VEXDREN-2710 file (C-alpha; in Angstrom, 1 decimal):
% VEXDREN-2710
k/r/px/py/pz
1/MET/-29.6/-31.1/-60.4
2/CYS/-30.2/-27.4/-60.1
3/GLN/-28.5/-27.3/-56.7
4/LYS/-25.5/-29.3/-58.1
5/LYS/-25.1/-26.9/-61.1
6/ALA/-25.3/-23.9/-58.9
7/LYS/-22.9/-25.2/-56.3
8/LYS/-19.8/-25.8/-58.5
9/CYS/-17.3/-26.6/-55.6
10/ARG/-13.6/-26.2/-56.0
11/ASP/-12.4/-28.3/-53.0
12/ASN/-8.7/-27.8/-53.0
13/GLY/-8.3/-27.0/-49.3
14/THR/-8.2/-23.2/-49.7
15/VAL/-11.2/-21.8/-51.6
16/ASN/-14.8/-23.1/-51.9
17/LYS/-17.5/-21.1/-53.8
18/LEU/-21.1/-21.5/-53.0
19/SER/-24.1/-20.6/-55.1
20/THR/-25.7/-17.2/-55.0
21/LYS/-29.0/-17.0/-53.2
22/ARG/-30.9/-13.7/-53.0
23/GLY/-33.5/-13.2/-50.3
24/LYS/-36.4/-10.9/-50.2
25/THR/-35.6/-7.2/-50.4
26/GLY/-37.9/-6.6/-47.5
27/SER/-35.9/-8.5/-45.0
28/PRO/-34.8/-6.7/-41.7
29/LEU/-32.4/-3.8/-42.1
30/GLY/-32.9/-4.1/-45.9
31/ARG/-30.5/-7.0/-45.9
32/LYS/-30.0/-9.1/-49.0
33/GLU/-28.6/-12.6/-48.2
34/ALA/-25.0/-13.6/-48.6
35/THR/-24.0/-14.3/-52.2
36/MET/-20.7/-16.2/-51.9
37/ALA/-18.6/-18.1/-49.4
38/VAL/-14.8/-18.8/-49.5
39/LYS/-12.8/-20.9/-47.1
40/VAL/-9.3/-19.9/-46.0
41/GLY/-8.0/-22.4/-43.5
42/LYS/-10.5/-22.5/-40.7
43/TYR/-12.0/-19.2/-41.7
44/HIS/-15.1/-19.0/-43.9
45/LEU/-15.4/-15.8/-45.9
46/PHE/-18.8/-14.6/-47.2
47/GLN/-20.3/-11.4/-48.6
48/ARG/-23.4/-9.7/-47.4
49/ARG/-25.2/-7.1/-49.5
50/LEU/-27.1/-4.5/-47.7
51/ASP/-29.0/-1.4/-48.9
52/THR/-26.0/0.6/-47.7
53/GLY/-23.5/-1.5/-49.7
54/SER/-21.7/-4.8/-49.8
55/PHE/-19.6/-6.0/-46.8
56/TRP/-17.3/-8.9/-46.2
57/TYR/-17.6/-11.2/-43.1
58/TYR/-16.0/-14.4/-41.9
59/TRP/-16.9/-17.1/-39.4
60/PHE/-15.0/-19.9/-37.7
61/GLU/-15.5/-22.5/-35.0
62/ASP/-13.8/-21.8/-31.6
63/GLU/-12.2/-24.5/-29.4
64/ASN/-15.6/-25.4/-28.0
65/GLY/-17.2/-25.8/-31.4
66/LYS/-19.2/-22.6/-31.2
67/ARG/-19.5/-20.6/-34.4
68/VAL/-18.0/-17.1/-34.1
69/GLN/-18.8/-14.5/-36.8
70/ARG/-16.9/-11.3/-37.3
71/ALA/-16.5/-8.5/-39.9
72/CYS/-13.4/-8.2/-42.0
73/GLY/-11.1/-5.3/-41.4
74/PHE/-11.1/-1.9/-43.0
75/GLY/-9.9/-1.8/-46.6
76/CYS/-11.6/-5.0/-47.6
77/GLU/-13.4/-3.6/-50.6
78/ASP/-13.5/-6.7/-52.8
79/LYS/-13.1/-10.4/-52.6
80/ARG/-9.4/-10.3/-53.2
81/ASP/-8.8/-7.8/-50.3
82/ALA/-11.0/-9.9/-47.9
83/THR/-9.2/-13.2/-48.9
84/ALA/-5.8/-11.5/-48.3
85/PHE/-7.1/-10.3/-44.9
86/LEU/-8.0/-13.9/-43.9
87/GLU/-4.6/-15.2/-45.2
88/ASP/-2.8/-12.6/-43.0
89/LEU/-5.0/-13.7/-40.1
90/LEU/-4.2/-17.4/-40.7
91/ARG/-0.5/-16.6/-41.0
92/ALA/-0.7/-14.7/-37.6
93/ASP/-2.4/-17.8/-36.0
94/LEU/0.3/-20.1/-37.3
95/LEU/3.0/-17.8/-35.9
96/GLU/1.3/-17.6/-32.5
97/GLU/0.9/-21.4/-32.4
98/LYS/4.6/-21.8/-33.3
99/ARG/5.5/-19.3/-30.5
100/LYS/3.3/-21.3/-28.0
101/ASP/4.9/-24.6/-29.1
102/GLU/8.3/-23.2/-28.5
103/LEU/7.3/-21.9/-25.1
104/ARG/5.8/-25.4/-24.2
105/ARG/9.2/-26.8/-24.8
106/LYS/10.8/-24.5/-22.2
107/THR/12.0/-26.2/-19.1
108/PHE/11.0/-24.9/-15.6
109/SER/14.5/-23.5/-15.2
110/GLN/14.4/-21.6/-18.5
111/PHE/11.1/-20.0/-17.6
112/ALA/11.5/-19.3/-13.9
113/ASP/15.3/-18.7/-13.7
114/LYS/14.9/-14.8/-13.7
115/MET/11.8/-14.6/-11.6
116/PHE/11.6/-12.8/-8.2
117/LEU/14.7/-10.7/-9.0
118/GLU/14.7/-6.9/-8.6
119/GLY/13.2/-5.3/-11.7
120/ALA/11.8/-8.5/-13.1
121/ALA/9.1/-8.0/-15.7
122/HIS/6.4/-9.9/-13.8
123/LEU/7.0/-7.9/-10.6
124/GLU/6.7/-4.6/-12.4
125/ARG/3.5/-5.8/-14.0
126/TRP/2.1/-6.8/-10.6
127/LYS/3.1/-3.5/-9.2
128/ALA/1.3/-1.6/-12.0
129/LYS/-1.8/-3.6/-11.1
130/GLY/-1.5/-2.7/-7.4
131/ARG/-0.2/-6.1/-6.3
132/ILE/3.0/-5.0/-4.5
133/LEU/5.1/-7.6/-2.7
134/LYS/7.2/-6.6/0.2
135/PRO/11.0/-6.9/-0.3
136/GLN/11.3/-9.7/2.2
137/THR/8.4/-11.6/0.4
138/VAL/10.2/-11.4/-2.9
139/ILE/13.4/-12.6/-1.2
140/GLN/11.6/-15.5/0.3
141/HIS/10.1/-16.6/-3.1
142/ARG/13.5/-16.3/-4.7
143/ARG/15.0/-18.4/-2.0
144/HIS/12.4/-21.1/-2.5
145/LEU/13.2/-21.1/-6.2
146/VAL/16.9/-21.3/-5.9
147/ASN/17.1/-23.8/-2.9
148/TYR/14.3/-26.2/-3.7
149/LEU/12.3/-25.8/-7.0
150/LEU/15.0/-25.2/-9.6
151/PRO/17.4/-27.9/-8.4
152/LYS/14.6/-30.5/-8.4
153/PHE/12.3/-29.6/-11.2
154/GLY/14.5/-27.2/-13.4
155/LYS/15.0/-29.7/-16.2
156/LEU/11.3/-30.6/-16.5
157/SER/8.8/-28.8/-18.8
158/LEU/6.1/-27.1/-16.8
159/ASP/3.3/-29.5/-17.9
160/LYS/5.3/-32.4/-16.4
161/ILE/5.4/-31.0/-12.9
162/ARG/2.7/-32.9/-11.0
163/PRO/1.4/-32.3/-7.5
164/ALA/2.3/-35.8/-6.4
165/LYS/6.0/-35.3/-7.4
166/VAL/6.1/-31.9/-5.6
167/GLU/4.5/-33.3/-2.4
168/ASP/6.8/-36.4/-2.3
169/TYR/9.9/-34.2/-2.8
170/LEU/8.9/-31.8/0.0
171/LEU/8.2/-34.6/2.4
172/GLU/11.8/-35.8/1.9
173/GLN/13.1/-32.4/3.0
174/ARG/13.5/-31.6/6.7
175/LEU/11.0/-28.7/6.6
176/SER/8.0/-27.6/8.6
177/ASN/4.6/-27.9/7.0
178/SER/4.3/-24.2/7.0
179/CYS/7.5/-23.9/5.0
180/ARG/6.3/-26.6/2.6
181/ASN/3.2/-24.6/2.0
182/THR/5.1/-21.4/1.2
183/ILE/7.2/-23.3/-1.3
184/ILE/4.1/-24.6/-3.0
185/TYR/2.7/-21.1/-3.1
186/THR/5.9/-19.9/-4.9
187/LEU/5.5/-22.7/-7.4
188/GLN/1.8/-21.7/-7.9
189/LEU/2.9/-18.1/-8.7
190/VAL/5.3/-19.4/-11.4
191/MET/2.5/-21.6/-12.8
192/ARG/0.1/-18.6/-13.0
193/GLU/2.7/-16.7/-15.1
194/ALA/3.1/-19.8/-17.3
195/LYS/-0.6/-20.0/-17.8
196/ARG/-0.7/-16.3/-18.7
197/GLU/2.0/-16.9/-21.4
198/GLY/0.0/-19.8/-22.8
199/ILE/2.6/-22.5/-21.8
200/ILE/0.1/-24.5/-19.7
201/GLU/-3.6/-24.5/-19.9
202/ILE/-4.5/-25.2/-16.3
203/ILE/-2.7/-24.7/-12.9
204/PRO/-2.4/-27.9/-11.0
205/GLU/-4.2/-28.1/-7.7
206/PHE/-2.1/-28.6/-4.6
207/GLU/-3.5/-29.8/-1.3
208/PRO/-1.8/-27.8/1.5
209/PHE/0.1/-29.5/4.3
210/LYS/-1.4/-29.3/7.8
211/ARG/0.2/-26.6/9.9
212/ALA/1.8/-28.2/12.9
213/GLY/2.1/-25.1/15.1
214/ARG/-0.3/-24.8/18.0
215/ARG/-1.9/-21.5/19.1
216/GLN/-0.4/-19.1/21.6
217/ASP/-1.5/-19.2/25.2
218/VAL/-3.0/-16.2/26.9
219/LEU/-2.2/-14.3/30.0
220/SER/-4.7/-14.3/32.9
221/SER/-6.2/-11.2/34.6
222/ASP/-3.9/-11.7/37.6
223/GLU/-0.8/-12.0/35.4
224/LEU/-1.7/-8.9/33.4
225/THR/-2.2/-6.9/36.6
226/ALA/1.2/-8.1/37.9
227/LEU/3.0/-7.5/34.7
228/PHE/1.7/-3.9/34.1
229/PRO/1.3/-2.0/37.3
230/TYR/0.7/1.7/36.8
231/ASP/3.2/2.7/39.5
232/GLU/6.4/3.7/37.6
233/LYS/8.9/2.1/39.9
234/GLU/7.0/-1.2/40.0
235/LEU/6.8/-1.2/36.2
236/ILE/10.5/-0.6/35.9
237/GLY/11.3/-3.3/38.5
238/ILE/9.5/-5.9/36.4
239/TRP/10.8/-5.0/32.9
240/LYS/14.5/-4.1/33.7
241/ARG/17.3/-6.5/32.9
242/PRO/18.2/-9.3/35.3
243/ASP/20.6/-8.2/38.1
244/ASP/23.4/-10.4/36.7
245/MET/23.4/-8.5/33.4
246/ARG/24.9/-5.1/32.6
247/LYS/23.0/-2.3/34.2
248/GLU/21.0/0.1/32.1
249/ARG/19.1/3.4/32.5
250/GLU/15.7/3.0/34.2
251/GLU/14.0/4.8/31.2
252/ILE/14.7/1.8/29.0
253/ALA/12.8/-0.6/31.4
254/LEU/10.0/2.0/31.5
255/MET/9.9/2.1/27.7
256/PHE/9.6/-1.7/27.4
257/GLY/7.0/-1.9/30.1
258/THR/4.9/0.7/28.3
259/LEU/5.5/-0.9/24.9
260/PHE/4.2/-4.3/26.1
261/CYS/1.2/-2.6/27.9
262/VAL/0.2/-0.8/24.7
263/THR/0.6/-4.0/22.7
264/VAL/-1.7/-6.1/24.9
265/SER/-4.2/-3.2/25.3
266/ALA/-4.7/-2.7/21.6
267/GLY/-4.0/-6.2/20.2
268/LEU/-1.0/-5.0/18.2
269/ARG/1.4/-7.1/16.2
270/SER/5.1/-6.8/17.2
271/GLY/5.9/-4.9/14.0
272/GLU/3.0/-2.5/14.5
273/VAL/3.9/-1.4/18.0
274/ARG/7.6/-1.1/17.2
275/ALA/6.7/1.3/14.3
276/LEU/4.4/3.4/16.4
277/HIS/4.8/7.2/15.7
278/LYS/3.6/10.1/17.8
279/ASP/1.3/11.1/14.9
280/GLN/-0.5/7.8/15.3
281/VAL/-1.5/8.6/18.9
282/SER/-4.7/10.5/19.5
283/ILE/-4.9/11.5/23.1
284/PRO/-8.3/13.3/22.8
285/ASN/-9.9/10.2/21.2
286/SER/-8.2/7.8/23.5
287/GLY/-6.9/5.7/20.6
288/LEU/-4.3/4.8/18.1
289/ILE/-4.2/4.9/14.3
290/ILE/-2.4/1.7/13.0
291/ASN/-1.2/2.3/9.5
292/GLN/2.5/1.1/9.4
293/ALA/4.7/-1.6/10.6
294/ILE/8.3/-2.8/10.7
295/ASP/9.2/-5.6/8.3
296/ASP/11.7/-8.4/8.7
297/GLN/14.4/-6.2/7.3
298/GLY/13.9/-3.6/10.1
299/LYS/12.3/-1.1/7.7
300/ILE/9.1/0.9/8.4
301/GLY/6.5/0.3/5.7
302/PRO/2.9/-0.8/5.1
303/LEU/1.0/-3.2/7.2
304/LYS/0.8/-6.9/6.8
305/LYS/-1.0/-7.9/3.5
306/ALA/-1.4/-4.3/2.5
307/THR/-2.0/-3.5/-1.2
308/ALA/-2.3/-0.3/-3.2
309/GLU/-6.1/-0.6/-3.0
310/ASP/-6.3/-1.7/0.7
311/SER/-3.8/-0.3/3.2
312/ARG/-5.3/-2.5/5.9
313/SER/-5.1/0.6/8.2
314/ARG/-7.3/0.6/11.3
315/ALA/-8.2/2.6/14.5
316/VAL/-8.4/1.2/18.0
317/ILE/-9.5/2.7/21.3
318/ILE/-7.3/1.8/24.3
319/PRO/-8.1/1.8/28.1
320/GLU/-7.6/5.0/30.1
321/ILE/-4.9/3.5/32.3
322/THR/-2.9/2.5/29.2
323/LEU/-3.4/5.9/27.7
324/LYS/-2.0/7.6/30.8
325/MET/1.0/5.2/30.8
326/LEU/1.6/6.1/27.1
327/GLU/1.3/9.8/27.8
328/ARG/3.8/9.5/30.6
329/TRP/6.3/7.9/28.2
330/LEU/5.6/10.4/25.4
331/ASP/6.8/13.2/27.7
332/ARG/10.1/11.4/28.1
333/ILE/10.9/10.2/24.6
334/PRO/14.6/10.9/23.8
335/GLU/15.5/12.8/20.7
336/ASN/16.1/10.6/17.7
337/PRO/17.4/12.4/14.6
338/GLU/17.3/9.3/12.4
339/TYR/13.7/8.3/13.4
340/PRO/12.0/11.5/14.6
341/GLY/8.7/10.9/16.3
342/LEU/9.2/7.2/16.8
343/VAL/7.6/6.3/20.1
344/PHE/9.7/3.2/21.0
345/SER/13.4/3.0/19.9
346/TYR/16.5/1.4/21.3
347/ARG/19.9/2.9/20.7
348/GLY/18.5/5.3/18.1
349/LYS/16.7/2.6/16.0
350/PRO/13.5/0.7/16.0
351/VAL/13.6/-2.1/18.5
352/ALA/14.7/-5.4/16.9
353/ASN/12.3/-8.3/16.9
354/TYR/14.8/-10.7/18.7
355/TYR/15.5/-8.1/21.4
356/ILE/11.8/-7.4/22.1
357/LEU/11.3/-11.2/22.6
358/ASP/14.3/-11.4/25.0
359/ARG/12.9/-8.5/27.1
360/PHE/9.4/-10.0/27.2
361/ARG/10.9/-13.2/28.6
362/PHE/12.8/-11.2/31.2
363/GLY/9.5/-9.8/32.5
364/LEU/7.8/-13.2/32.6
365/ASP/10.8/-14.8/34.4
366/LYS/10.6/-12.0/37.0
367/LEU/7.1/-13.1/38.0
368/GLY/7.7/-16.8/37.6
369/ILE/5.5/-17.2/34.5
370/ASP/6.7/-20.3/32.6
371/HIS/7.0/-19.3/28.9
372/GLU/8.5/-22.6/27.9
373/LYS/5.8/-25.0/29.0
374/ARG/3.2/-22.5/28.0
375/ARG/3.6/-21.0/24.5
376/LEU/4.1/-17.4/25.4
377/THR/5.9/-15.1/23.0
378/VAL/5.2/-11.4/22.3
379/HIS/2.4/-12.5/19.9
380/CYS/0.5/-14.0/22.9
381/LEU/-0.4/-10.4/23.8
382/ARG/-2.5/-10.2/20.6
383/TYR/-4.1/-13.5/21.5
384/THR/-4.8/-12.2/25.0
385/TYR/-6.5/-9.0/23.7
386/ASN/-8.6/-11.0/21.2
387/THR/-9.7/-13.4/23.9
388/ARG/-10.6/-10.8/26.5
389/MET/-12.4/-8.5/24.2
390/LYS/-14.5/-11.2/22.5
391/THR/-17.0/-11.1/25.3
392/LEU/-17.0/-7.3/25.5
393/LEU/-17.2/-6.1/21.9
394/SER/-19.4/-7.0/19.0
395/ALA/-17.8/-9.4/16.4
396/GLN/-17.6/-6.6/13.8
397/VAL/-15.9/-4.0/16.1
398/LEU/-13.4/-6.6/17.4
399/ARG/-12.4/-7.5/13.9
400/GLU/-12.0/-3.8/13.0
401/PHE/-9.9/-3.1/16.1
402/ILE/-7.6/-6.1/15.7
403/GLY/-7.4/-6.0/12.0
404/HIS/-8.9/-9.4/11.1
405/ARG/-11.0/-9.8/7.9
406/SER/-12.8/-13.0/8.8
407/VAL/-14.7/-14.4/11.8
408/ALA/-12.6/-17.6/11.4
409/MET/-9.4/-15.7/12.2
410/THR/-10.9/-14.0/15.2
411/ASP/-12.1/-17.4/16.4
412/HIS/-8.6/-18.8/15.9
413/TYR/-7.2/-16.2/18.2
414/ASP/-9.8/-16.9/20.9
415/ASN/-8.0/-19.1/23.5
416/PRO/-9.9/-18.5/26.7
417/ILE/-9.1/-19.2/30.3
418/LEU/-12.4/-20.9/31.0
419/LEU/-13.0/-19.7/34.6
420/GLU/-12.5/-16.1/33.4
421/ARG/-14.8/-16.7/30.5
422/LEU/-17.5/-17.9/33.0
423/GLU/-17.1/-14.7/35.0
424/ALA/-17.5/-12.7/31.8
425/TYR/-20.7/-14.5/31.0
426/GLN/-22.4/-13.6/34.4
427/ASN/-24.1/-10.5/32.8
428/ILE/-26.2/-12.8/30.7
429/ARG/-27.5/-14.9/33.6
430/PRO/-31.0/-13.5/33.3
431/SER/-31.2/-14.9/29.8
432/ILE/-29.9/-18.3/31.0
433/GLU/-32.6/-18.4/33.7
434/GLN/-35.2/-18.4/31.0
435/PHE/-34.3/-22.0/30.1
436/TRP/-36.7/-23.5/32.6
437/HIS/-39.3/-20.8/32.3
438/GLN/-42.6/-22.0/30.8
439/PRO/-45.1/-19.4/29.9
440/GLU/-48.6/-20.3/31.0
441/LYS/-50.7/-21.6/28.2
442/PRO/-54.2/-20.0/27.5
443/LEU/-55.9/-23.4/28.1
444/ARG/-54.4/-23.7/31.6
445/LYS/-55.6/-20.2/32.5
446/ALA/-59.1/-21.1/31.3
447/ILE/-59.2/-24.2/33.5
448/GLU/-58.0/-22.4/36.6
449/LYS/-60.8/-19.8/36.1
END
């Protein structure tokens, strides 16, 4: 009965008063127990008297059912102030829930229609956080949105877009698996933004499509020797245009021969060698500083996958014969007002990607190397470097030289010619001979004695 008299509940959905219960004055921090509790929506208000004064607190249960306790804001000097504080808090919660409810009703088109455009808010935010996308990457994401995602899923709310629907749709399109994966990645970026806005709670998991492309083949030692002779006239003879095409100055053939030799000797990407500047060449240290590349738009900029925090720059030592060939070309570089200091240029501009591929095939055709049955593009020179140096350098140094961040990627680029790999392993024959070696056991020695 005493408890019932003291409790006096007013259970009208907003305010509940509880009885006063005073604890011992000698409790920790001189605290005297809470005297009253009031409920405002999901928030429970109570007062706690301390030796330093009376303070108002509230508690609530989060989405996981865990009790969270906090102090009321400044200015809550009495019960009326504290109750008003909680009412404002509850009102803000209702407004936020209403905002999220309106967002959840947004269609995919309404949410993503303005994404991946120049100056878009999400791109500026990513940039401020150091996540800078290259212009061609932004263009690619926008293309995926406009050509595939918006036409198919634009009228759906984001929580209705399921992986199975996306996969089935992409399988209906005449696309490579690699392209399908990049479209899925664009969709995942949109989903991340939607989760940030509170529109969806989780990002669906998409299983990537298997990449169909096979690895590049590599050039043999004999082929490398034939393609890159040190003799200037021989080098020009291999890398000049076919005789049935318009004649050109011999310096152009010399430039391409040197360009491809540097590429294979340092394991460079096409964009990296085409952006090579005089300042990146260190003759005294027999090496190159790789810190820039040409993108798909023909502009010189950061390296592949570079960010504000990680430029992905690297240094690589090149063989002496390659260094001498490069020095020979550096002495003959023509003046280029638009791109001063650029090591390799064609008609006053960086060499275009399509043109460098055509010239590479000219050289292979000259020596009868079949680049159609074998998969040999300019990128095969990077494969060749990785494969040849894998038996000569430690795994860590090789990754640093070639610019890989994982052992798996270095292994992917390893495509050996097995006879040459056997020759490279000859220096470890003494270790192999230990296979049949059986150290004499102490017992056998004792018996023989």
